VMD Tcl script that draws the C-alpha trace (Angstrom):
set ca {
  {142.39 154.05 89.90}
  {143.31 150.42 89.31}
  {140.39 148.05 89.47}
  {141.34 144.61 90.71}
  {139.40 141.64 89.35}
  {137.26 139.59 91.66}
  {139.11 137.03 93.73}
  {138.63 133.31 93.29}
  {140.34 130.19 92.07}
  {141.29 131.83 88.75}
  {142.54 135.10 90.24}
  {146.20 133.97 90.12}
  {145.97 133.72 86.34}
  {145.49 137.48 85.98}
  {148.65 138.52 87.85}
  {152.36 137.85 87.53}
  {153.88 136.02 90.49}
  {157.56 135.64 91.30}
  {157.62 131.85 91.64}
  {159.36 128.91 89.99}
  {157.25 126.03 88.71}
  {158.67 122.51 88.96}
  {157.67 118.87 89.15}
  {158.83 115.60 90.64}
  {157.71 112.57 88.65}
  {158.41 108.94 87.89}
  {159.85 109.71 84.44}
  {162.50 107.34 83.08}
  {165.71 109.22 83.89}
  {167.60 107.20 81.24}
  {165.45 108.83 78.54}
  {163.60 105.63 77.70}
  {159.91 104.88 78.21}
  {159.88 102.88 81.46}
  {158.13 105.68 83.31}
  {156.97 103.84 86.40}
  {158.71 103.00 89.64}
  {158.49 99.49 91.07}
  {158.29 99.81 94.83}
  {159.49 96.74 96.73}
  {157.26 95.00 99.27}
  {157.61 96.27 102.84}
  {159.66 99.27 101.70}
  {159.15 103.05 101.74}
  {160.21 105.15 98.74}
  {160.52 108.96 98.72}
  {158.63 110.37 95.73}
  {159.60 113.98 96.39}
  {161.87 115.82 98.83}
  {161.72 119.57 98.21}
  {163.44 122.47 99.96}
  {161.10 125.38 100.68}
  {159.54 127.75 100.82}
  {157.00 126.55 98.31}
  {153.67 124.84 97.70}
  {152.50 121.53 96.22}
  {149.91 122.46 93.57}
  {148.81 119.16 91.99}
  {149.30 115.43 92.47}
  {148.51 112.86 89.77}
  {149.05 109.14 90.19}
  {148.24 105.88 88.51}
  {149.46 102.50 89.65}
  {149.22 98.75 89.39}
  {149.76 95.74 91.63}
  {149.46 92.36 89.97}
  {149.67 88.83 91.31}
  {150.95 86.02 89.09}
  {148.64 83.01 89.28}
  {150.70 80.86 86.93}
  {153.26 81.00 84.13}
  {152.38 82.73 80.88}
  {154.30 82.49 77.64}
  {155.41 86.14 77.52}
  {159.13 86.19 78.21}
  {159.66 87.47 81.79}
  {162.55 89.69 80.68}
  {160.71 91.24 77.73}
  {157.56 91.58 79.82}
  {159.26 94.28 81.88}
  {159.69 96.45 78.77}
  {156.06 96.57 77.71}
  {153.06 98.29 79.28}
  {152.46 96.77 82.72}
  {148.69 96.69 82.25}
  {148.21 94.01 79.60}
  {145.21 94.42 77.31}
  {145.21 90.65 77.08}
  {142.60 88.32 78.52}
  {143.99 85.50 80.64}
  {141.94 83.03 78.57}
  {144.42 83.46 75.68}
  {147.17 81.86 77.75}
  {149.72 84.60 77.07}
  {149.72 85.65 80.70}
  {148.00 84.59 83.90}
  {147.84 87.52 86.29}
  {145.22 89.43 88.25}
  {145.18 92.75 90.03}
  {145.56 92.50 93.80}
  {141.98 93.38 94.84}
  {142.93 95.21 98.05}
  {146.15 97.00 97.17}
  {144.59 100.48 97.54}
  {144.36 99.78 101.29}
  {147.82 98.15 101.49}
  {149.71 101.19 100.17}
  {150.16 104.18 102.50}
  {150.58 107.79 101.36}
  {152.58 109.94 103.78}
  {153.42 113.66 103.66}
  {155.75 115.56 105.99}
  {156.06 119.34 106.26}
  {159.04 121.34 107.57}
  {161.24 118.55 108.91}
  {158.60 117.14 111.25}
  {159.27 113.55 112.33}
  {155.57 112.67 112.19}
  {153.49 112.78 109.00}
  {150.79 115.40 108.49}
  {149.13 113.11 105.95}
  {148.70 109.41 106.74}
  {146.09 107.69 104.55}
  {145.78 104.51 102.45}
  {146.45 105.58 98.88}
  {143.00 104.76 97.51}
  {141.05 106.37 100.34}
  {143.04 109.60 100.05}
  {141.69 110.06 96.51}
  {138.19 108.75 97.30}
  {138.58 105.10 96.28}
  {136.68 103.58 99.20}
  {136.68 99.83 99.91}
  {139.49 99.55 97.30}
  {136.73 99.74 94.62}
  {137.56 101.98 91.65}
  {134.90 104.39 90.35}
  {134.80 107.58 88.28}
  {133.99 110.89 89.93}
  {134.84 114.59 89.62}
  {134.86 117.02 92.53}
  {136.66 120.33 92.81}
  {139.65 119.11 94.87}
  {139.76 115.47 93.69}
  {139.08 113.52 90.49}
  {139.35 109.82 89.65}
  {139.14 108.42 86.13}
  {138.54 104.71 85.48}
  {138.12 102.70 82.27}
  {134.66 101.13 81.92}
  {135.97 97.59 82.27}
  {137.82 98.50 85.50}
  {134.97 100.39 87.17}
  {133.33 98.86 90.26}
  {136.09 96.26 90.63}
  {138.11 95.70 93.77}
  {141.60 96.85 92.78}
  {140.48 98.34 89.45}
  {143.17 100.55 87.92}
  {142.53 104.29 87.91}
  {144.01 107.74 87.37}
  {144.04 109.82 90.57}
  {144.16 113.61 90.94}
  {144.39 116.02 93.88}
  {144.32 119.82 93.38}
  {144.46 120.99 97.01}
  {147.31 123.44 97.73}
  {149.89 122.21 100.24}
  {152.23 125.01 101.38}
  {155.49 124.37 103.19}
  {158.11 126.62 104.72}
  {161.32 124.61 105.02}
  {160.70 121.27 103.37}
  {158.12 118.95 101.81}
  {158.61 115.19 101.73}
  {156.12 112.78 100.14}
  {156.49 109.04 100.56}
  {154.82 105.80 99.51}
  {155.01 102.81 101.83}
  {154.25 99.45 100.24}
  {152.94 97.21 103.03}
  {151.98 94.52 100.51}
  {153.92 91.29 100.02}
  {154.39 91.88 96.27}
  {155.99 94.77 94.34}
  {153.82 97.73 93.42}
  {154.13 99.90 90.31}
  {153.71 103.68 90.63}
  {153.48 106.42 88.01}
  {153.22 109.94 89.45}
  {153.43 113.70 88.93}
  {153.91 116.01 91.91}
  {153.62 119.59 90.67}
  {154.90 122.37 92.89}
  {156.09 125.96 92.93}
  {159.01 127.52 94.78}
  {158.82 130.92 96.50}
  {161.64 133.34 97.18}
  {160.22 134.59 100.46}
  {159.13 132.74 103.54}
  {155.47 131.91 103.83}
  {153.26 134.15 105.90}
  {153.24 133.56 109.66}
  {149.58 132.57 109.52}
  {150.11 129.76 106.97}
  {147.89 126.75 107.57}
  {149.37 123.36 106.64}
  {147.46 120.60 104.85}
  {146.55 117.47 106.81}
  {144.67 114.26 106.04}
  {144.01 111.20 108.15}
  {142.17 107.89 107.72}
  {140.34 105.98 110.42}
  {137.90 103.11 110.66}
  {135.42 101.53 113.06}
  {134.62 97.96 112.02}
  {132.02 97.57 113.25}
  {130.67 100.73 114.82}
  {129.33 100.04 118.31}
  {125.60 99.97 117.58}
  {122.91 99.04 120.10}
  {120.21 97.88 117.65}
  {121.83 96.57 114.48}
  {118.78 94.45 113.64}
  {116.35 97.35 113.88}
  {115.22 98.87 110.60}
  {116.31 102.47 110.16}
  {113.48 104.96 110.70}
  {111.41 102.38 112.59}
  {109.72 103.67 115.79}
  {112.11 101.67 117.97}
  {115.16 103.63 116.72}
  {113.71 107.03 117.63}
  {115.69 107.45 120.85}
  {117.16 110.59 122.44}
  {120.81 111.56 121.78}
  {121.68 114.78 123.57}
  {125.41 114.21 124.05}
  {126.95 112.84 120.85}
  {128.53 110.04 122.88}
  {129.15 106.98 120.74}
  {129.11 108.92 117.45}
  {131.58 107.95 114.74}
  {134.52 110.39 114.96}
  {135.71 111.66 111.57}
  {138.31 114.05 113.01}
  {139.54 115.07 116.44}
  {142.54 117.37 116.67}
  {143.99 120.25 118.65}
  {145.48 123.45 117.28}
  {144.20 126.29 115.14}
  {142.85 125.75 111.65}
  {139.86 124.78 109.54}
  {138.23 121.50 108.58}
  {137.55 121.25 104.83}
  {135.67 117.95 104.50}
  {135.85 114.19 104.27}
  {134.95 111.09 102.33}
  {133.05 108.25 103.99}
  {132.97 104.58 103.01}
  {130.30 102.36 104.58}
  {129.96 98.59 104.33}
  {126.30 98.21 105.25}
  {125.39 94.80 106.65}
  {121.64 95.15 107.13}
  {120.68 95.77 103.52}
  {118.22 98.62 104.17}
  {119.09 102.31 104.66}
  {122.45 103.04 106.27}
  {122.04 106.77 106.92}
  {119.84 108.95 109.11}
  {122.60 109.72 111.62}
  {123.06 113.43 112.42}
  {126.39 115.18 112.02}
  {127.63 116.97 115.16}
  {130.74 119.18 115.04}
  {132.16 120.37 118.36}
  {134.42 123.44 118.18}
  {136.87 124.65 120.84}
  {135.08 124.53 124.22}
  {131.72 123.22 122.99}
  {129.84 120.94 125.37}
  {126.16 120.59 124.39}
  {124.80 121.49 121.95}
  {127.69 121.57 119.46}
  {128.28 124.60 117.26}
  {127.11 122.64 114.22}
  {124.30 120.07 114.51}
  {122.81 118.44 111.41}
  {119.67 116.51 110.51}
  {120.89 113.31 108.84}
  {123.86 111.66 107.13}
  {122.51 112.27 103.62}
  {121.86 115.89 104.59}
  {125.44 116.42 105.74}
  {126.66 115.09 102.39}
  {124.28 117.62 100.73}
  {121.96 114.94 99.33}
  {118.29 114.44 100.22}
  {115.86 111.52 100.52}
  {118.76 109.08 100.48}
  {121.81 109.33 98.23}
  {121.94 109.93 94.48}
  {124.54 108.99 91.87}
  {125.87 112.54 91.48}
  {129.42 113.89 91.72}
  {129.38 117.68 92.16}
  {132.23 120.11 93.00}
  {131.56 120.12 96.76}
  {129.46 116.99 97.38}
  {128.57 113.70 95.80}
  {128.42 109.93 95.88}
  {131.38 108.08 94.38}
  {129.81 104.65 94.83}
  {126.05 104.26 95.04}
  {124.14 101.29 96.45}
  {122.62 100.69 93.03}
  {126.11 100.20 91.57}
  {127.70 98.20 94.39}
  {125.03 97.05 96.86}
  {126.15 97.64 100.43}
  {129.23 99.72 99.54}
  {128.31 103.44 99.49}
  {131.10 106.04 99.30}
  {130.26 109.75 99.59}
  {132.09 113.06 100.05}
  {131.50 116.59 101.28}
  {134.02 119.43 100.93}
  {133.86 122.71 102.86}
  {135.95 124.82 100.49}
  {133.65 127.84 100.54}
  {132.36 127.17 104.06}
  {135.36 125.84 106.04}
  {134.72 124.96 109.67}
  {137.12 127.13 111.67}
  {138.55 126.23 115.07}
  {140.95 128.09 117.37}
  {141.91 125.41 119.89}
  {140.33 122.08 118.94}
  {137.68 120.40 116.82}
  {135.76 117.13 116.92}
  {133.79 116.13 113.81}
  {131.28 113.32 114.46}
  {128.34 111.56 112.77}
  {125.80 109.18 114.25}
  {125.87 105.69 112.68}
  {122.13 105.36 112.33}
  {119.88 107.53 114.49}
  {121.10 107.38 118.07}
  {123.97 105.15 116.85}
  {121.83 102.03 116.48}
  {123.66 100.54 113.44}
  {126.83 98.42 113.61}
  {128.20 98.92 110.11}
  {131.81 99.16 108.92}
  {132.67 102.87 108.61}
  {135.95 104.26 107.23}
  {136.69 107.91 106.50}
  {139.39 110.29 105.36}
  {139.32 113.76 106.95}
  {140.97 116.77 105.30}
  {141.92 119.92 107.16}
  {144.47 122.73 107.47}
  {146.07 123.70 110.76}
  {149.17 125.12 112.41}
  {152.21 122.98 113.19}
  {153.16 120.83 115.01}
  {150.90 118.21 113.51}
  {148.98 115.83 115.77}
  {150.39 112.34 116.33}
  {148.67 110.43 113.52}
  {148.44 106.65 113.69}
  {146.85 104.10 111.38}
  {145.46 100.59 111.76}
  {147.61 97.60 110.94}
  {147.32 96.11 107.45}
  {144.92 93.29 108.31}
  {142.59 95.76 110.03}
  {142.47 97.98 106.93}
  {141.35 95.35 104.40}
  {137.85 95.89 102.98}
  {134.84 93.96 104.21}
  {133.44 91.52 101.66}
  {129.65 91.41 101.64}
  {127.50 88.63 100.22}
  {126.03 91.20 97.83}
  {129.41 91.96 96.25}
  {129.24 92.05 92.46}
  {132.98 91.69 92.01}
  {133.76 88.85 89.59}
  {136.96 87.99 91.50}
  {134.80 86.91 94.45}
  {134.68 83.28 93.41}
  {135.70 79.98 95.01}
  {138.96 78.31 94.14}
  {139.06 75.57 91.53}
  {138.25 72.14 93.03}
  {140.85 69.42 92.94}
  {140.39 67.13 89.98}
  {138.57 63.84 90.68}
  {139.73 62.41 87.35}
  {142.08 59.42 87.15}
  {145.42 60.56 85.70}
  {147.30 58.76 82.95}
  {151.04 59.11 82.29}
  {150.65 61.96 79.81}
  {148.45 63.91 82.24}
  {150.96 63.50 85.05}
  {153.79 64.60 82.78}
  {151.91 67.73 81.75}
  {151.12 68.63 85.35}
  {154.77 68.17 86.32}
  {155.90 70.27 83.34}
  {153.51 73.07 84.25}
  {154.77 73.07 87.83}
  {158.40 73.29 86.72}
  {157.65 75.99 84.15}
  {155.84 77.94 86.84}
  {158.84 77.81 89.18}
  {161.18 78.92 86.40}
  {158.81 81.72 85.39}
  {158.59 83.05 88.95}
  {162.40 82.94 89.34}
  {162.95 84.90 86.13}
  {160.24 87.42 87.02}
  {161.90 87.97 90.40}
  {165.25 88.71 88.73}
  {163.68 91.34 86.46}
  {161.63 92.82 89.31}
  {164.75 93.25 91.44}
  {166.43 95.15 88.57}
  {163.41 97.46 88.33}
  {163.24 97.98 92.10}
  {166.92 98.96 92.21}
  {166.27 101.44 89.38}
  {163.43 102.88 91.47}
  {165.76 103.45 94.45}
  {168.22 105.23 92.15}
  {165.50 107.36 90.54}
  {164.24 108.40 93.96}
  {167.71 109.82 94.62}
  {167.62 111.44 91.17}
  {164.35 113.21 91.99}
  {165.82 114.60 95.21}
  {168.93 115.83 93.39}
  {166.84 117.45 90.65}
  {164.74 119.29 93.24}
  {167.93 120.55 94.89}
  {169.26 121.85 91.55}
  {166.00 123.69 90.87}
  {166.03 125.20 94.35}
  {169.64 126.36 94.01}
  {168.90 128.01 90.66}
  {165.97 129.97 92.15}
  {167.40 132.23 94.85}
}
mol new
graphics top color blue
foreach p $ca { graphics top sphere $p radius 0.5 }
foreach p [lrange $ca 0 end-1] q [lrange $ca 1 end] { graphics top cylinder $p $q radius 0.2 }
display resetview
C-alpha cells in the first residue's frame, strides 16, 4: 500500500507534476544590464499576457519614482546607464533628486483573468503588498513580504522589494498591467513567475481577487470622545455605519486584508468589532468579533510583530498615527455561497472619524464584480502633524539679501543649466520609455513561444 505524505504547502515538492515553469520579467532583452522598465506618465503597460491554462505562482517587484529638484553634474545621458537609485547624498551636488513620497498610491496594479473586460485585482501598488500610507516598512507574512533598507524604512516613498506568493490560477488567459497615474515616469523591475498546465483547470476553480477602498474620514458620531470612555459604550445591533472591507456577490472565500489607519485623535484607534455577514445573514452576522486588535489576532492594543497570518507592518511607536496591520485567513478561510460583507466598526459603535484604507483579498467564481477605485487625489495619504518623515518640511524662503552682479549672474546660470538638464533628461527618458513599450511586446511574444512549445 502506498502511503501518501501529509498535505500542505510543501506537498507539491514530493510529487512530479506535468507543468511548464516560466517567467515574465523586466530583463534587458538586448542582453545588457538595463533591467528596469520606465513607464510613462498617464500610461498603462502590460507586464505579462499569458495564454492558459496555468497559474501565477510568485510576483516580485521593486521600483523607483524620482523627482528632479534641480540640475546635478552627472551627465543626463550617462545617468540612464547607471543604477537608478543613487547612493549619493544630494549635499555633494552630484545630483539633486528625491523620491516622490506618494508614488505607491499613484501607481495602480491590475490583473485580468480569462479575457474579462474588468479587472479582478484593482489596488494601488503599495497597498497591494502592504505598504500602507505609501510608507515603506519591513515585514514577513506567509503570502506577502516586503524588504526595505534601514535608511529607507518609515519614509514616505521609501524604496522596497515586494513579494506575493498567493497562487492565481487562470483558464484561458492572465494579463497583468501597471498604470502610472503620476505626472512623472516610473521605473519598474519585476518577476512574474508562473506555470503552464496541459489540461483545463477544474470546474470548481476559484479565481484570485483583490480590491482597495478608503473612507476619509469614516462617518463617526463622537470623534472627540476618548476610546473606551463611558460615553462611547453605545449599542450597535445592526452593523450599520461599519467600515466595509469587502462586499461582493458570487461563490468563494475571503482570505484576509490589510488595514491602514491615519488616526487623528492621538489616543487608541481600535476597539471596533469585526462583523462578517455571509449569504442571507441579517442579525447577528455569522462571525462577530470583540475588537479591532482582536480581529488582527493581537491583544491589549497592537504589537510590533509580523507573523505568518497576522501582524503589524507599521506600529504607532514607529510612525505615530499611522498604524498598518494585516490578518490572513489561509487556514481558516471565510466561505460564502452567494455573497459576503466584511465590516469593522471604526471605534466602538463607530464613534471615530479616522482615515481608513484597506485591501481585501479573496477567491471567487467568475465573472468578477465591477471593481472601481477612487481618483488619484482621493488616494493620496493623509499627512498628520505627528509625521516623522524628514521630507515634511517647508520650502526654502526667498532670499532677503541684496544681490550684486556676480550673484545675479550665478542665479541666471543655474536657471539656464536647469532648463538644459531637464531637456536632456527628457530626451533620455523618452528613449527608455520607448524601449519599455518594445519590451512589453517582447514579453508577450516570449510567453506565446513558451505556450506553443508546451502542448
